[in-house]
C-alpha positions as CSV (number, residue, x, y, z in Angstrom):
1,M,37.4,-69.9,106.3
2,G,41.0,-69.3,104.5
3,D,42.1,-72.6,101.7
4,P,44.0,-75.0,104.1
5,R,46.3,-75.7,100.7
6,Y,47.3,-72.6,100.7
7,T,49.7,-70.3,103.2
8,N,51.1,-67.0,103.8
9,K,51.7,-68.5,107.5
10,G,55.0,-69.8,108.8
11,F,54.8,-73.4,110.7
12,G,56.1,-72.5,114.4
13,L,59.5,-74.1,113.4
14,K,61.1,-70.6,113.2
15,Q,63.4,-71.8,116.5
16,V,64.9,-74.7,114.3
17,I,65.1,-73.0,111.3
18,G,66.2,-69.6,112.0
19,G,69.0,-71.4,113.6
20,Q,69.7,-72.9,110.2
21,V,69.7,-69.6,107.5
22,V,71.8,-68.1,110.2
23,R,74.7,-70.7,110.1
24,D,73.9,-70.6,105.6
25,Y,74.2,-66.3,105.6
26,A,75.3,-65.0,109.2
27,S,78.5,-63.9,109.2
28,P,80.2,-62.9,112.8
29,L,83.2,-60.8,110.9
30,V,80.4,-58.6,109.3
31,D,79.0,-58.2,113.0
32,R,82.1,-56.5,114.6
33,M,82.0,-54.1,111.6
34,R,78.6,-52.8,112.8
35,D,79.9,-52.6,116.7
36,A,83.2,-51.1,115.5
37,G,81.0,-48.3,113.7
38,H,81.1,-50.5,110.0
39,T,84.8,-50.2,110.0
40,L,87.5,-52.4,109.5
41,A,91.3,-52.0,109.3
42,A,93.4,-54.6,107.7
43,G,97.2,-53.9,107.3
44,D,97.4,-51.3,104.4
45,L,93.4,-50.9,103.6
46,T,90.3,-49.6,105.0
47,F,86.6,-51.3,104.5
48,H,83.3,-48.5,105.4
49,L,80.4,-50.5,104.6
50,A,77.3,-48.7,104.8
51,R,75.1,-48.8,107.0
52,E,72.2,-50.4,106.2
53,F,72.7,-53.4,103.8
54,G,72.2,-57.0,103.2
55,F,69.1,-58.9,103.2
56,C,66.1,-57.3,104.4
57,Y,62.9,-58.6,106.5
58,G,60.7,-59.5,104.0
59,V,64.2,-61.6,102.0
60,D,64.5,-62.9,105.4
61,R,61.3,-63.8,105.9
62,A,61.1,-66.2,102.2
63,I,64.1,-68.2,102.9
64,E,63.0,-68.8,106.1
65,Y,59.5,-70.5,104.8
66,A,61.1,-72.5,101.8
67,Y,63.5,-74.3,104.6
68,E,60.5,-74.3,106.8
69,T,58.6,-75.7,103.6
70,R,61.6,-78.6,103.3
71,E,60.8,-79.0,106.9
72,K,57.4,-80.0,106.8
73,F,57.3,-81.4,103.6
74,P,59.8,-83.9,103.8
75,G,59.0,-86.4,101.8
76,R,57.0,-84.3,99.4
77,N,58.1,-83.0,95.8
78,L,59.0,-79.3,96.4
79,F,59.1,-76.6,94.1
80,I,59.4,-72.7,93.4
81,T,57.6,-70.7,90.6
82,G,61.4,-69.0,90.1
83,E,64.3,-67.8,91.4
84,I,63.1,-66.9,95.7
85,I,65.0,-63.5,95.2
86,H,67.4,-62.9,92.8
87,N,70.8,-64.2,94.4
88,P,72.8,-67.1,92.9
89,R,74.2,-69.1,96.2
90,V,70.6,-68.2,97.8
91,N,69.1,-69.8,94.9
92,G,71.9,-72.9,94.5
93,R,71.3,-73.8,98.6
94,L,67.0,-73.7,97.6
95,R,68.8,-76.7,94.9
96,D,70.6,-78.9,97.5
97,L,67.9,-79.2,99.6
98,G,65.8,-80.9,97.0
99,V,63.1,-77.4,95.9
100,R,62.8,-77.8,92.0
101,F,62.4,-74.5,90.0
102,L,59.2,-74.3,87.5
103,D,60.9,-71.6,85.7
104,G,62.1,-74.0,82.2
105,S,65.3,-74.7,84.0
106,D,63.8,-78.4,84.7
107,P,62.0,-79.1,81.9
108,E,60.7,-82.4,84.0
109,A,59.5,-79.5,86.0
110,T,55.8,-77.5,85.0
111,V,52.7,-76.6,86.3
112,S,50.7,-78.5,84.6
113,A,52.3,-81.7,85.5
114,L,51.6,-80.3,89.1
115,T,49.6,-82.7,91.5
116,P,47.6,-82.1,95.0
117,D,50.8,-84.3,96.6
118,D,52.9,-81.0,95.5
119,V,53.7,-77.9,97.4
120,V,54.7,-74.7,95.8
121,I,56.7,-71.8,97.0
122,L,55.9,-68.3,95.4
123,P,58.8,-66.4,96.1
124,A,59.5,-62.6,97.1
125,F,59.1,-60.9,94.1
126,G,55.3,-62.8,94.1
127,V,53.6,-64.1,90.7
128,P,51.1,-62.9,88.1
129,V,47.7,-63.3,88.7
130,A,47.8,-66.3,85.5
131,T,50.2,-67.9,87.4
132,M,48.3,-68.3,90.9
133,T,45.2,-69.4,88.9
134,S,47.2,-72.6,87.2
135,L,48.7,-73.1,90.8
136,R,45.0,-73.2,92.3
137,E,43.4,-75.5,89.5
138,S,46.7,-77.7,89.5
139,G,45.5,-78.5,94.0
140,C,49.1,-78.4,95.0
141,I,49.7,-77.0,98.2
142,V,51.1,-73.4,97.8
143,V,52.8,-71.5,100.2
144,D,53.1,-67.5,99.6
145,T,56.5,-65.8,100.1
146,T,55.2,-63.0,98.5
147,C,57.0,-59.8,100.1
148,G,54.2,-57.1,102.4
149,S,55.8,-54.5,100.5
150,V,54.8,-56.1,96.9
151,L,51.3,-56.4,98.3
152,N,51.1,-52.9,99.1
153,V,51.8,-51.7,95.6
154,W,49.6,-55.1,94.2
155,K,46.7,-53.1,96.2
156,N,47.1,-49.7,94.6
157,V,47.1,-51.4,91.1
158,E,44.1,-52.9,91.5
159,R,42.8,-49.5,92.9
160,Y,43.4,-47.6,90.2
161,A,42.0,-50.1,87.5
162,R,38.7,-50.2,89.6
163,D,38.8,-46.5,89.7
164,G,39.5,-46.7,85.7
165,Y,43.0,-45.1,86.2
166,T,45.5,-46.7,84.0
167,A,48.4,-48.3,86.1
168,L,51.6,-46.1,85.1
169,I,54.2,-48.5,86.4
170,H,57.7,-47.3,86.9
171,G,60.1,-50.6,86.3
172,T,61.7,-53.4,84.5
173,W,59.0,-54.8,82.1
174,D,60.2,-58.7,81.9
175,H,61.3,-58.6,85.5
176,E,59.2,-60.8,88.0
177,E,58.0,-58.3,90.7
178,T,56.5,-56.1,87.3
179,R,54.8,-59.0,85.7
180,A,52.8,-59.7,88.9
181,T,52.1,-56.2,89.8
182,S,51.0,-55.2,86.3
183,S,48.5,-58.6,85.9
184,R,47.0,-56.6,89.0
185,A,45.9,-54.3,86.9
186,L,43.6,-56.9,84.9
187,L,41.8,-57.9,87.3
188,H,39.1,-55.2,86.7
189,P,37.8,-54.7,83.3
190,A,38.8,-51.3,82.7
191,G,41.9,-52.1,84.0
192,A,45.0,-51.6,81.5
193,Y,49.0,-50.8,82.5
194,L,51.9,-49.2,81.1
195,V,55.5,-49.8,82.5
196,V,58.3,-47.1,81.9
197,R,62.2,-48.3,83.0
198,D,63.8,-44.6,83.1
199,M,62.9,-41.4,82.6
200,A,63.3,-40.9,78.8
201,E,60.6,-43.2,78.2
202,A,58.4,-41.9,80.8
203,R,59.0,-38.2,79.1
204,V,57.8,-40.2,75.8
205,A,54.4,-40.8,77.4
206,A,54.2,-37.2,78.7
207,G,54.5,-35.8,75.1
208,Y,52.2,-38.1,73.7
209,I,49.4,-37.1,76.8
210,E,50.2,-33.7,76.0
211,H,50.8,-33.2,72.2
212,G,49.2,-36.8,70.7
213,G,50.8,-38.4,68.0
214,D,51.1,-41.7,66.3
215,A,49.1,-44.6,68.2
216,A,50.9,-47.3,65.8
217,E,54.5,-45.8,66.5
218,F,53.9,-45.4,70.5
219,S,52.4,-48.7,70.8
220,E,55.9,-50.3,68.6
221,R,57.7,-48.6,71.2
222,F,56.2,-49.9,74.3
223,A,55.5,-53.3,72.8
224,R,55.8,-55.6,75.6
225,K,55.4,-52.8,78.1
226,T,51.9,-52.3,77.9
227,S,48.1,-54.7,78.4
228,P,46.9,-56.0,75.5
229,G,44.4,-53.5,73.6
230,F,46.3,-50.6,74.7
231,D,45.1,-47.2,73.4
232,P,47.8,-44.3,73.8
233,D,44.4,-42.1,73.1
234,V,42.2,-43.7,75.3
235,H,44.3,-45.1,78.4
236,L,47.0,-42.0,78.9
237,G,44.3,-39.6,80.2
238,R,43.4,-41.2,83.7
239,L,47.3,-42.2,84.9
240,G,47.7,-43.8,88.5
241,C,51.4,-43.9,89.4
242,A,53.2,-47.2,91.2
243,N,56.8,-48.7,91.0
244,Q,58.3,-52.0,91.1
245,T,59.9,-51.8,94.7
246,T,63.4,-52.0,93.8
247,M,63.6,-48.8,91.6
248,L,65.8,-46.1,93.0
249,A,63.3,-43.6,94.3
250,G,64.0,-40.8,93.3
251,E,63.7,-41.4,89.7
252,S,60.5,-42.6,90.6
253,L,58.9,-39.8,92.3
254,A,60.6,-37.9,89.3
255,V,58.4,-40.2,86.8
256,A,55.3,-39.3,88.7
257,E,56.0,-35.8,88.8
258,V,56.8,-35.5,84.9
259,M,52.8,-37.2,83.7
260,R,51.5,-35.0,86.6
261,Q,52.2,-32.1,84.6
262,A,52.0,-33.6,81.3
263,L,47.9,-34.0,81.9
264,V,48.2,-30.6,84.0
265,R,49.5,-28.9,81.0
266,R,46.8,-30.8,78.5
267,Y,43.6,-31.0,80.8
268,G,44.5,-28.1,83.4
269,P,45.1,-27.8,87.3
270,D,41.7,-28.6,88.5
271,E,40.9,-31.6,86.2
272,G,44.4,-32.5,85.0
273,A,45.4,-33.6,89.0
274,A,41.5,-35.4,89.1
275,R,43.2,-37.5,86.3
276,F,46.7,-38.1,88.6
277,R,47.3,-40.2,91.3
278,A,50.4,-41.5,93.0
279,F,51.2,-43.7,96.8
280,D,54.0,-43.6,98.4
281,T,54.8,-47.7,97.2
282,I,58.7,-46.9,97.3
283,C,60.3,-50.9,99.2
284,S,61.5,-48.9,102.8
285,A,64.0,-51.8,102.9
286,T,65.2,-50.1,99.3
287,Q,65.0,-47.3,100.3
288,E,67.0,-46.7,103.5
289,R,69.6,-49.3,101.6
290,Q,70.1,-46.1,99.2
291,D,70.2,-43.5,101.8
292,A,72.9,-45.3,103.9
293,L,75.0,-45.1,100.9
294,F,74.5,-41.3,99.9
295,D,75.6,-40.8,103.6
296,L,78.5,-42.8,103.2
297,L,79.4,-41.6,100.2
298,G,79.1,-37.8,101.6
299,R,80.9,-38.4,104.5
300,Q,83.9,-40.8,103.8
301,R,86.2,-40.5,101.4
302,L,86.3,-43.5,99.4
303,D,89.1,-44.9,96.9
304,L,86.6,-47.4,95.2
305,L,83.1,-48.8,96.0
306,L,82.2,-52.5,95.8
307,V,78.6,-53.2,95.5
308,V,77.6,-56.9,96.2
309,G,74.6,-59.1,94.9
310,G,73.0,-60.8,92.1
311,Y,73.2,-59.3,88.5
312,N,70.0,-59.6,87.6
313,S,68.9,-57.9,91.4
314,S,67.1,-54.7,90.3
315,N,67.8,-52.6,93.4
316,T,71.6,-53.8,93.8
317,S,72.4,-52.0,90.0
318,H,70.8,-49.1,91.4
319,L,73.3,-48.8,94.4
320,L,75.7,-49.4,91.1
321,E,74.3,-46.3,89.3
322,I,74.4,-44.3,93.1
323,G,78.2,-45.1,93.5
324,V,79.2,-44.3,89.2
325,D,76.9,-40.9,89.3
326,A,79.2,-40.2,92.3
327,G,81.8,-40.4,90.1
328,L,83.6,-42.9,92.2
329,P,85.4,-45.7,90.8
330,T,82.3,-48.5,91.2
331,F,82.5,-52.1,91.2
332,H,78.9,-54.8,90.9
333,I,79.9,-57.7,91.7
334,A,78.0,-61.0,92.3
335,D,79.8,-63.0,95.0
336,A,83.7,-63.2,96.1
337,A,84.8,-65.5,93.1
338,A,84.9,-62.2,91.1
339,I,87.7,-61.0,93.0
340,V,90.9,-62.5,90.5
341,D,93.9,-60.7,91.6
342,A,95.4,-57.4,92.8
343,R,95.5,-56.4,89.5
344,S,92.0,-58.0,88.0
345,I,88.1,-58.0,89.1
346,R,85.1,-59.3,86.9
347,H,82.7,-57.5,87.3
348,Q,79.3,-56.0,85.8
349,P,79.4,-52.6,84.6
350,L,76.1,-50.3,85.0
351,H,73.6,-50.4,81.9
352,A,76.0,-53.6,81.2
353,K,74.4,-57.8,80.0
354,T,77.1,-59.3,80.7
355,E,80.7,-59.7,82.9
356,T,83.7,-57.8,82.1
357,L,87.5,-58.2,83.6
358,K,89.1,-55.2,84.7
359,E,92.5,-54.2,85.0
360,G,94.4,-52.2,87.9
361,W,91.1,-51.5,89.9
362,L,92.9,-51.7,93.5
363,P,95.5,-49.2,93.8
364,A,99.1,-49.5,95.5
365,G,99.7,-48.3,98.7
366,P,96.4,-47.5,101.4
367,V,93.4,-48.1,100.0
368,V,89.7,-46.9,101.6
369,I,87.2,-49.3,100.2
370,G,83.0,-48.3,100.6
371,L,81.2,-51.4,100.8
372,T,77.6,-52.4,100.1
373,A,75.2,-54.8,99.3
374,G,71.8,-55.7,98.0
375,A,68.8,-56.8,99.8
376,S,69.2,-60.2,98.9
377,T,72.7,-60.5,99.3
378,P,73.7,-62.3,102.5
379,N,76.3,-61.1,105.2
380,A,78.1,-64.1,104.3
381,E,78.9,-63.1,101.0
382,L,80.1,-59.5,102.0
383,E,82.7,-61.7,104.7
384,R,83.6,-63.7,101.9
385,V,84.4,-60.4,99.6
386,I,86.2,-58.5,102.5
387,R,88.6,-61.8,103.4
388,A,88.9,-62.1,99.5
389,V,90.1,-58.6,98.9
390,A,92.4,-58.2,102.0
391,A,93.9,-61.3,101.7
392,L,95.6,-59.8,98.0
393,R,97.5,-58.0,100.3
394,G,98.1,-60.8,102.8
395,N,96.2,-59.4,105.5
396,V,93.1,-61.8,106.0
397,P,91.1,-60.3,109.0
398,A,91.1,-63.2,112.5
């Protein structure tokens, strides 16, 4: 029988809570754009929306669970381990509902101070094993909103560890999801992991497999990106590839292929193949949004592209990367407040860590604008962006 103080099931309030979520995050204007072929004309501005964008199933589910939890436990202290998704407006709404964050932003909200009367929500990214253990030890009620795609990656990583393969994770080492995923490799005594951010880091690891090198130098290069006691001479001999589910799909596949080839060149075709494993753990929603943007760029002439989503959202940043790689003026904006005026826009450039102000972003005359949004961006935010841009020309949609 399951732990009665732990649930990853809804509370039977979907009809009531779903209505509240719709009121907070839905957009009639975006719905009309869908019906009109994902296009909207506003005076001399034409907006083209990618066919897949915004909230995915996992995000919808996580937010509904959070709302349901507040409704189910109105008199309890309610916490969440960190951002439920990478969207500042959504997380701000949870704070408005009285949810406190256990991420250090509230000095009085700590895991060590939790009691059995408290309720803790796990975000869509999941949490590391150590955090889950601490929560269970506190006796608090745990509501798990971890995305099913993330759980699938965890299963593969645990299987790698069980079978003696190091988990080679394509992701950002300090991202919540990757920290949770990498911790699963340590559930087995022989488990180990290495996190590579991009092809450059993958090639460093592949080069070590093929030619060897200075183990101390390797460990310094990948400090904080490897499991405790990681030894490249031992742990790079058998690899199982996985990924942070929000990475650029093509790059994850390329990383896996580089590692496979390195093992084959080092050990020969048969033994090299036996030393390598890979499973398709790309999130389907991430893939669909990337494919939809490639489709939009391939069939529609655009003057510029707006990518809407939190700056710390991995899947949103990869949509930005697609636009930039296509040679299109592309702006990653957090929300409608980024639209300063017809001359200026606040955006975060690709690979930058801070927001910058861009002058002359909106050309004069007729302009064709592409739009997409990361999986943590509500449709209501897209509508606010569209209205803010259209207002610059005095053509606000009805």
